C-alpha positions as CSV (number, residue, x, y, z in Angstrom):
1,M,138.8,58.5,58.7
2,K,139.8,58.4,55.1
3,T,141.9,54.9,55.6
4,I,138.9,53.5,57.0
5,R,136.6,54.1,54.3
6,T,138.9,53.2,51.8
7,V,139.6,49.6,53.4
8,L,135.7,49.5,53.6
9,S,135.5,50.1,50.1
10,L,138.2,47.7,49.2
11,L,136.5,44.8,51.4
12,L,133.2,45.5,49.3
13,A,134.8,45.4,46.2
14,A,136.3,41.8,47.0
15,C,132.6,40.5,47.6
16,P,131.1,38.7,45.3
17,V,127.7,40.3,44.4
18,I,124.6,39.2,41.8
19,T,124.0,42.1,39.8
20,T,121.7,43.0,37.0
21,A,123.1,44.4,33.6
22,A,123.3,48.2,34.7
23,E,124.3,51.1,33.0
24,P,128.2,52.2,32.8
25,K,129.0,54.8,35.7
26,P,128.9,58.0,33.8
27,N,132.1,60.3,33.1
28,I,132.2,63.5,34.9
29,V,133.4,67.0,33.2
30,I,133.4,70.3,35.3
31,I,134.9,73.3,33.4
32,F,135.4,75.9,36.1
33,I,135.8,79.6,34.7
34,D,137.5,82.4,36.8
35,D,136.0,85.7,37.4
36,M,133.5,84.7,34.5
37,G,130.1,86.9,34.7
38,Y,126.7,85.8,34.5
39,G,126.4,87.9,31.2
40,D,129.6,86.7,29.4
41,I,128.4,84.2,27.4
42,G,126.1,83.8,24.7
43,P,123.3,81.8,26.4
44,F,123.3,84.3,29.3
45,G,123.0,87.0,26.9
46,A,126.4,88.3,25.6
47,T,126.3,89.7,22.4
48,K,129.8,91.4,22.3
49,Q,131.9,88.1,22.1
50,K,130.8,84.9,20.2
51,T,130.2,81.9,21.9
52,P,129.2,79.1,19.3
53,N,130.1,75.9,21.2
54,L,128.5,77.2,24.4
55,D,125.5,78.2,22.6
56,R,125.3,74.8,20.9
57,M,126.1,73.1,24.4
58,A,122.9,75.1,26.0
59,K,120.8,73.6,23.1
60,E,122.0,70.6,23.5
61,G,121.9,71.0,27.2
62,M,120.2,72.3,30.3
63,K,120.6,76.3,31.6
64,L,120.8,76.4,35.2
65,T,119.7,79.8,35.8
66,S,120.0,80.2,39.8
67,F,123.5,78.5,40.4
68,Y,125.5,79.8,42.9
69,A,129.3,79.6,43.5
70,A,130.9,82.0,46.2
71,P,132.2,85.8,46.3
72,V,135.8,84.7,45.7
73,C,138.5,82.5,44.2
74,S,139.6,80.0,47.1
75,V,136.4,79.8,48.8
76,S,134.6,78.9,45.4
77,R,136.7,76.2,45.0
78,A,137.1,74.5,48.1
79,Q,133.2,74.5,48.3
80,L,133.2,72.8,45.0
81,L,135.7,70.2,45.9
82,T,134.0,69.5,49.2
83,G,130.2,70.2,49.2
84,C,130.6,72.5,52.1
85,Y,130.0,76.3,52.4
86,G,133.5,77.9,53.1
87,A,132.7,78.7,56.3
88,R,131.9,75.4,57.5
89,I,135.8,73.7,57.1
90,D,137.7,77.2,57.5
91,V,138.2,78.4,54.0
92,P,137.2,81.8,54.3
93,G,138.8,84.1,51.2
94,V,142.1,84.0,48.9
95,Y,145.2,81.7,49.7
96,S,148.7,84.0,48.7
97,P,151.5,81.8,47.2
98,G,153.4,80.1,50.3
99,S,150.6,80.4,52.6
100,G,150.6,78.1,55.2
101,S,147.0,77.6,55.1
102,G,145.1,75.2,52.8
103,L,142.0,72.6,52.4
104,N,142.5,70.4,54.9
105,P,143.3,66.9,53.6
106,K,141.1,65.4,56.1
107,E,138.2,66.7,54.1
108,Y,136.7,64.5,51.7
109,T,136.7,65.7,48.0
110,I,134.7,65.0,45.0
111,A,138.0,63.3,43.7
112,E,138.3,61.0,46.7
113,H,134.5,59.8,46.4
114,L,134.9,58.9,42.7
115,K,138.0,57.5,43.0
116,E,136.8,55.2,45.6
117,L,134.2,54.2,43.1
118,G,136.8,53.3,40.6
119,Y,137.3,56.8,38.6
120,A,140.3,58.1,37.0
121,T,140.7,61.6,38.4
122,M,142.7,64.8,37.1
123,C,142.7,68.5,37.7
124,I,143.7,70.7,35.0
125,G,144.0,74.0,35.7
126,K,143.9,76.6,38.5
127,W,143.9,74.8,42.2
128,H,143.9,77.6,44.7
129,V,142.9,75.7,47.9
130,G,146.7,75.9,49.1
131,D,150.1,75.6,47.4
132,Q,152.3,73.6,49.9
133,P,152.5,69.9,49.2
134,E,149.8,68.3,51.4
135,F,147.4,70.6,50.0
136,L,148.2,70.0,46.4
137,P,145.5,68.0,44.2
138,T,147.5,64.6,44.1
139,N,147.1,65.0,48.2
140,Q,143.3,65.5,47.7
141,G,142.2,62.7,45.3
142,F,143.5,63.4,42.1
143,D,145.5,61.1,40.3
144,H,147.2,63.7,38.5
145,Y,147.5,67.6,38.0
146,F,148.7,70.4,35.5
147,G,148.4,73.8,35.9
148,I,149.3,77.0,38.0
149,P,148.0,76.6,41.5
150,Y,146.8,79.9,42.3
151,S,145.6,83.2,40.6
152,N,147.7,84.3,37.3
153,D,148.1,87.7,39.2
154,M,150.4,86.2,42.1
155,Q,153.6,86.8,40.4
156,V,156.7,86.2,42.2
157,K,160.2,87.5,41.0
158,S,162.2,84.2,40.4
159,S,165.5,84.7,42.0
160,V,166.9,82.9,39.1
161,S,165.7,85.1,36.4
162,G,164.9,88.1,38.1
163,E,161.8,88.0,36.3
164,R,158.0,88.0,38.1
165,V,156.6,84.6,37.0
166,V,154.2,82.2,38.4
167,P,154.7,78.3,38.4
168,L,153.2,75.5,36.3
169,L,153.3,72.2,38.1
170,R,152.8,68.6,36.6
171,D,151.3,66.7,39.4
172,D,153.7,68.0,42.5
173,K,156.4,69.3,41.0
174,V,157.6,72.7,39.0
175,V,158.0,72.2,35.6
176,E,158.4,75.9,34.3
177,L,157.9,79.2,35.6
178,L,155.7,81.0,33.2
179,T,156.2,84.9,32.4
180,D,153.3,87.0,31.7
181,G,154.0,86.5,28.0
182,Q,154.1,82.9,28.2
183,Q,150.5,82.7,30.2
184,S,149.2,83.2,26.5
185,S,149.3,79.7,25.8
186,I,147.6,78.7,29.0
187,V,144.4,77.7,27.8
188,E,145.6,76.1,24.5
189,R,147.7,73.7,26.8
190,Y,145.0,73.0,29.4
191,T,142.7,71.9,26.4
192,A,145.5,69.7,25.0
193,E,145.9,67.9,28.7
194,A,142.0,67.6,29.0
195,V,141.9,65.8,25.4
196,R,144.7,63.8,26.4
197,F,143.1,62.4,29.6
198,I,139.7,61.5,28.3
199,S,141.2,59.8,25.4
200,E,143.5,57.6,27.6
201,N,140.8,57.4,30.0
202,K,138.1,56.2,27.6
203,A,137.9,52.2,28.5
204,K,137.1,53.4,32.4
205,P,134.8,56.4,34.4
206,F,136.9,59.5,35.0
207,L,136.6,62.7,36.6
208,L,137.8,65.6,34.7
209,Y,138.3,68.9,36.7
210,L,139.1,71.9,34.5
211,P,139.3,75.1,36.8
212,H,140.4,77.5,34.0
213,T,143.2,80.2,34.9
214,A,141.1,82.6,32.4
215,I,139.7,85.4,32.2
216,H,141.3,86.4,35.7
217,T,143.5,89.7,35.3
218,P,145.8,89.8,33.7
219,I,144.0,88.9,30.5
220,F,146.2,86.7,27.9
221,P,144.3,85.1,25.0
222,G,146.0,83.1,22.7
223,E,147.6,84.4,19.3
224,A,145.0,82.9,17.2
225,F,142.1,84.8,19.1
226,R,143.4,88.2,19.8
227,G,141.7,91.1,18.2
228,K,139.0,88.5,17.0
229,S,136.1,89.8,19.6
230,D,134.1,93.4,19.5
231,N,135.0,93.1,23.6
232,G,138.3,93.9,23.8
233,Q,140.9,91.3,25.1
234,V,138.3,90.0,27.9
235,G,136.0,89.1,25.0
236,D,139.1,87.5,22.9
237,W,139.8,85.6,26.0
238,I,136.1,84.1,26.6
239,E,135.9,83.3,22.8
240,E,139.4,80.8,23.6
241,L,137.4,79.5,26.4
242,D,134.6,78.7,24.0
243,W,136.9,76.8,21.8
244,S,138.3,74.9,24.0
245,T,134.9,74.0,25.5
246,G,134.2,72.6,22.0
247,R,137.2,70.9,21.6
248,V,136.1,68.8,24.9
249,L,132.8,68.3,23.6
250,D,133.8,67.5,20.6
251,T,136.4,64.7,21.8
252,L,133.6,63.1,24.0
253,R,131.3,63.0,20.7
254,E,134.6,61.4,18.6
255,L,135.4,59.1,21.0
256,K,131.6,58.2,21.4
257,L,131.6,58.9,25.3
258,D,129.1,62.0,25.1
259,S,125.9,59.8,26.1
260,N,127.5,59.0,29.1
261,T,129.4,61.9,30.4
262,L,127.8,64.8,32.1
263,V,129.5,68.0,31.7
264,I,128.9,71.2,33.8
265,F,130.1,74.4,32.2
266,T,130.2,77.2,35.2
267,S,132.3,80.1,37.0
268,D,133.9,80.8,40.6
269,N,132.5,84.0,41.2
270,G,131.3,87.2,39.5
271,P,133.3,89.6,37.4
272,W,135.9,91.9,38.9
273,L,134.4,95.1,37.8
274,I,137.1,97.3,38.9
275,K,139.1,96.0,36.1
276,G,137.0,98.1,33.7
277,A,137.4,97.0,29.9
278,D,139.2,94.0,31.4
279,S,136.3,92.6,33.4
280,G,133.3,90.4,32.5
281,S,130.0,91.2,32.6
282,S,127.0,90.4,35.5
283,G,124.3,90.9,32.8
284,P,121.1,92.0,34.6
285,L,122.5,91.0,38.1
286,R,123.7,93.6,40.5
287,G,127.4,93.7,41.8
288,G,130.1,91.5,41.0
289,K,133.4,89.4,42.4
290,G,133.7,89.8,45.9
291,S,129.8,90.7,47.0
292,T,127.2,88.5,48.0
293,W,125.0,90.4,45.5
294,E,123.7,88.2,42.6
295,G,126.3,89.5,40.5
296,G,129.0,88.1,42.8
297,M,127.8,85.0,43.4
298,R,125.1,83.7,40.6
299,E,127.1,82.0,37.7
300,P,126.0,81.4,34.1
301,T,126.0,77.2,34.2
302,I,124.8,74.8,31.4
303,A,124.8,71.0,32.3
304,W,125.1,68.8,29.2
305,W,124.5,65.0,28.9
306,P,123.1,63.9,25.3
307,G,120.3,61.6,25.8
308,K,119.9,62.3,29.6
309,I,119.3,65.9,29.9
310,V,116.8,67.6,27.6
311,G,118.0,69.5,25.1
312,G,117.0,73.5,25.1
313,S,116.3,73.0,28.6
314,S,116.2,75.8,31.3
315,V,115.5,75.6,35.4
316,D,115.7,78.1,37.6
317,A,115.7,76.0,40.8
318,V,118.1,77.1,43.4
319,A,121.5,75.0,43.2
320,G,125.3,75.9,43.5
321,T,128.5,74.3,43.3
322,I,128.3,72.8,46.8
323,D,125.8,70.3,45.3
324,L,128.4,68.9,42.6
325,L,129.8,66.3,44.6
326,P,126.9,64.6,46.1
327,T,125.1,64.8,42.5
328,A,128.4,63.2,40.9
329,V,128.8,60.5,43.9
330,A,125.1,59.4,43.3
331,L,125.4,59.3,39.8
332,A,128.3,56.8,40.2
333,G,126.1,54.7,42.2
334,G,127.8,55.8,45.7
335,R,126.3,57.5,48.8
336,V,127.8,60.6,50.6
337,P,127.8,59.3,53.9
338,E,125.9,61.3,57.1
339,Q,129.5,62.6,58.6
340,P,131.1,64.5,58.1
341,V,128.4,67.0,57.3
342,I,128.1,68.5,53.9
343,D,125.8,71.5,52.7
344,G,125.6,70.3,49.0
345,R,122.6,68.1,47.9
346,D,121.6,65.9,45.2
347,I,120.5,67.9,42.1
348,S,120.5,64.6,39.8
349,P,116.6,64.7,39.7
350,I,116.8,68.1,38.2
351,L,119.2,67.4,35.7
352,L,117.3,64.3,34.4
353,G,114.1,66.4,34.4
354,K,112.5,64.5,37.1
355,T,111.5,67.8,39.2
356,T,112.2,71.8,39.0
357,E,112.2,72.0,42.8
358,S,115.7,72.7,44.7
359,P,116.4,70.0,47.4
360,R,117.8,72.3,49.7
361,E,116.1,74.3,52.0
362,A,117.8,77.8,51.4
363,Q,121.2,79.5,49.6
364,Y,123.2,80.9,52.0
365,Y,125.6,83.8,50.9
366,F,128.6,84.0,53.3
367,F,131.2,86.7,52.8
368,Q,134.5,85.0,54.9
369,F,132.4,83.7,58.1
370,K,130.0,86.5,58.0
371,L,126.4,85.3,56.6
372,Q,125.5,88.4,54.5
373,A,122.0,87.1,52.7
374,I,120.0,84.3,52.5
375,R,117.8,83.0,49.4
376,Q,114.5,80.8,49.8
377,G,112.6,80.6,46.3
378,P,112.3,84.0,44.9
379,W,113.0,85.8,48.1
380,K,116.4,87.0,49.1
381,L,116.8,88.8,52.4
382,A,119.8,90.7,52.7
383,L,120.9,91.0,56.5
384,V,123.8,93.5,56.5
385,S,125.5,96.0,54.0
386,Q,126.9,94.7,51.0
387,N,129.5,96.0,48.9
388,E,129.2,96.4,45.3
389,T,132.1,94.4,44.5
390,M,135.7,93.9,45.1
391,G,137.1,97.4,45.7
392,R,133.8,99.2,45.7
393,P,131.8,100.0,49.1
394,A,128.3,99.5,49.6
395,L,125.9,102.4,48.1
396,A,123.6,104.1,50.0
397,D,120.5,101.8,49.4
398,A,122.7,99.0,50.9
399,S,123.8,100.4,53.8
400,T,120.5,101.3,55.7
401,D,117.2,99.6,56.3
402,N,118.7,96.6,57.0
403,P,117.5,93.7,56.5
404,R,116.1,94.3,53.0
405,L,113.9,91.8,50.9
406,Y,114.0,91.1,47.3
407,N,111.6,89.5,44.9
408,L,114.1,88.1,42.4
409,D,111.4,86.6,40.0
410,E,109.9,90.2,39.8
411,E,113.2,92.0,40.2
412,I,116.7,90.1,39.2
413,G,118.3,93.3,39.9
414,E,118.2,93.6,43.4
415,K,116.7,97.2,43.8
416,T,113.4,97.5,45.5
417,N,113.2,96.9,49.1
418,L,109.9,94.8,50.0
419,A,110.9,94.1,53.9
420,D,108.0,96.3,55.4
421,K,105.3,94.7,52.6
422,H,106.5,90.9,54.0
423,P,107.2,90.9,57.6
424,E,106.3,87.4,57.7
425,I,108.9,86.4,55.2
426,V,111.5,88.5,56.8
427,S,110.8,86.7,60.2
428,K,111.0,83.3,58.4
429,L,114.2,83.9,56.4
430,T,115.8,85.6,59.9
431,A,115.1,82.6,61.9
432,L,117.1,80.2,59.1
433,A,119.9,82.5,58.9
434,E,120.4,83.0,62.9
435,K,120.7,79.2,62.7
436,M,123.3,78.7,60.1
437,E,125.4,81.7,61.4
438,A,125.0,79.9,64.8
439,E,126.1,76.7,63.3
440,I,129.2,77.9,61.1
441,G,129.1,81.6,61.0
442,G,131.0,84.4,62.8
443,S,133.6,83.9,65.6
444,Q,132.3,81.0,67.8
445,P,130.6,78.7,65.3
446,A,129.4,75.2,66.7
447,A,130.2,73.1,63.8
448,R,133.2,74.7,61.8
449,R,135.7,72.4,61.0
450,P,139.7,73.0,61.3
451,G,141.5,74.6,57.8
452,G,144.6,73.0,56.7
453,K,147.8,74.1,58.2
454,A,151.5,73.7,56.9
455,D,154.2,73.9,59.7
456,H,156.7,75.5,57.6
457,P,155.4,76.9,54.1
458,I,157.5,78.1,51.5
459,I,157.2,79.5,47.9
460,L,157.4,76.5,45.3
461,Y,160.3,77.8,43.7
462,P,163.4,80.2,44.4
463,T,162.6,83.8,44.9
464,E,164.1,87.0,45.4
465,P,163.7,88.2,49.3
466,R,160.6,89.8,50.0
467,R,160.9,93.6,51.3
468,Q,159.6,93.7,54.4
469,K,156.8,96.6,55.2
470,G,158.4,100.0,56.2
471,K,162.2,98.7,55.0
472,K,163.3,100.6,52.0
């Protein structure tokens, strides 16, 4: 599939075409934070940590207040990269180091689409959709990669140093093994790489995918930011991320690329609430990471494109990370083919102020392969019990009387069940949910595509033998 499409794109590029003067293809920058909650930045209500660069970004851009990701790391990243719900592409949850599973290289990523359209592409930061060679960014459409390939708490003991470490990769090679203390420079290093990539590719369109390691625990703010916020070390790390975002935006301004660059700032899932003082905040939303409550999947999101996006605007239309691929391709002048099917839709009309209506029929809240809830307009129907967050079970009001119906416009905190007052809405949303569940949910879906499988998976660096369960 990829080979055929690549050949066709080369043939089309070789054909003489009469064109009128057209705007240059926009650069695309996606800044993807790890475990940041809806209430963690100034534009969405944070006060304990200061985020002046994100405050300015929101004043110059658009807040997307109903923008969704997924409950946990790997599936969230797979959704952004492919425009598909994780259940459709067989990415249900979180991958561990040395796992034999990953994002299937046969899936077509945002990087592959844009690369065909002449873009330079780079991923800097946390990858986490498979650490085997066939799953790494350089085999998924990215020209280059620099980062930790999974979560920063997935340390494995090195057989060389005897220390618990995570690998730092340059393209597909391990270039360093980072101890916990060395992670404190990771935001600074990612930022320097991002600035360099932008500067080196200023003469051509580019895609920069910047999925930060922060603010996933363990928390390691840089030395210049330690103790600076009023919210402990998690607040310090958020302030460092604000600085990093400011450096990216300033670089675009200095190189006069700002008027031709769309920047999206968002997060992969809600805050890991069981981490106490080291967790972020869901703000007014219920739940956190690992849940299908709003706090687990609705993310603080800002879109910035001076001269194109109206500054200080805010839109509550349902959108999400699955929409970034079709949006980027449309803005670049390309077209996403009808097959294989994706779930995302082009939201550029929303970003450019042409509409405030969502192009999607509904938002589906999957936990692994189970469809737990559905939203259409202001109405959210919870179909089954929902855990409060990863590590906390469902409370009493979420364990009985299913399905439950909430009006998110009237009560964003999902407390009052209105199912008995609106049976017609329950019936309508139940029918949509059953259709989607049959298509890609459960154990016998009609249209799930296979995930990626590696034959002989290994950890990327020499490690001490792992103790088998039950052995001492």
